N, C-alpha and C positions, 0 to 999 in steps of 0.2 A: 139493126140485127139481131137474130135471135144465135143464145149461147144452148149448146145442146150438150149434152153429155153422149157420144157416140158407143162406148162402152155399156154403158147401164138402160140406154136410149130414153133418156131423159131429157126434157125442156129445163136448162137452169134458168135461163132468163127469157121473156118473150121479146123484150125491147131493154137493147144493153147499146149504150154510147161508145165512141172509141174514140182515146187521146192519142196522137201522135207525136204532134210537136212539144217543146220543151214545155211552153206556158201552161200546154191544156194539162199536160203529166201534172206537173206542180200543182196545179190548181185541183186537181182531181176532183173531189167531192165536199170538198171543204167550204163549209158554209149555203151549202146544195138542200135541196130538197130532195129527198129518198129516190134514186135513180141507180141503174147500173152502169158499168164503165169500164173497159176494157184501156190498161196503160200498155202502150207498147212501149219497152227500152229499146233505148239506140244499140244497146248490145246483150248477148245473152250472159249475164253472170248475176251474183248475189248484191252486189252495192248499187247497182243502177235499176234493179226491181223491189229495194225495200220501200214501205211505205211507215207515216205516220198517221197518228190519229188527232194532231191538234186542229185546234177548230171545229172539227166535227160535231154535227148534231146528234148522229143515231149509232149505235154497233152496227156494224157488217161481217159479212162470210170473207174470206180470199181464197182465191184459187191462184198458186203461181204452176205457170206453163213453160216449158221448153220448147226451142223452136220447132221441136216436131209435134206441138200441140200435146202433149202429156202430161196430167196433175202432177209433178215434182215437189208439192207443196201444198197444206192448204191449212186453213185455220176458221174455224168459227166461233162468232159472235165477241169481234173484237172489239171491245169498247172505246166508245170517245176519250181523249183525253181528259182529267180532272186533278185541275190542281193539288184537291186535299187527298188524292187515290194513289200512293205511289207505284203501283203496279201498271196504272195506265201512263206513264212517262216512257215512253220506251220507243224506237226504233221496231219495225217488225220486217225479219228478214226471212229470206226462205233456206230450206237446208240444202238444196242443191241449186246452181244456177239457173235462172227464168228469163226468159225473154218477153210475157205476157204477163201481166197482172188483172185478175179480174175480182173487180171490186164489187159486190153484191148483198144485197138488203139480208136481212139477218134469215136464217133457215132456209137460205135458198140451195144448198148445196147437200141436202140432206142426200143418203147415197151414194155420192161422187167420196172418190177414194184415189190416194195416189196411184199413179200408174195408170187411172182410164185416162181414155182419150176424149179430147173435148175439141168440137169442131163450132166455127163460126159462121150464120147462115144470113 
């Protein structure tokens, strides 16, 4: 599916996978080749839409969307966990409750801001 910033008229991802069930959400992009992924949380909140970077192979950009498909938070260039770099030992959480977590290759969200409306097509 495509991920589109409706507010700005930008295509964020031309090919994005969807992770709906528990195992695919937990697996996420761990040990994968580069791809884009939408994680669908079981409920709209902060805890179930948090992510980690353990076993990741590359940096990513992340959008957190509410159930109305509005960007509630975003983070650019999140680095993979590196045991030697303490700043990478963390859980990333949105500032507001989110239903969808869009994990994208680095530099895919240029021009996207909090409040923008996103569409999956």
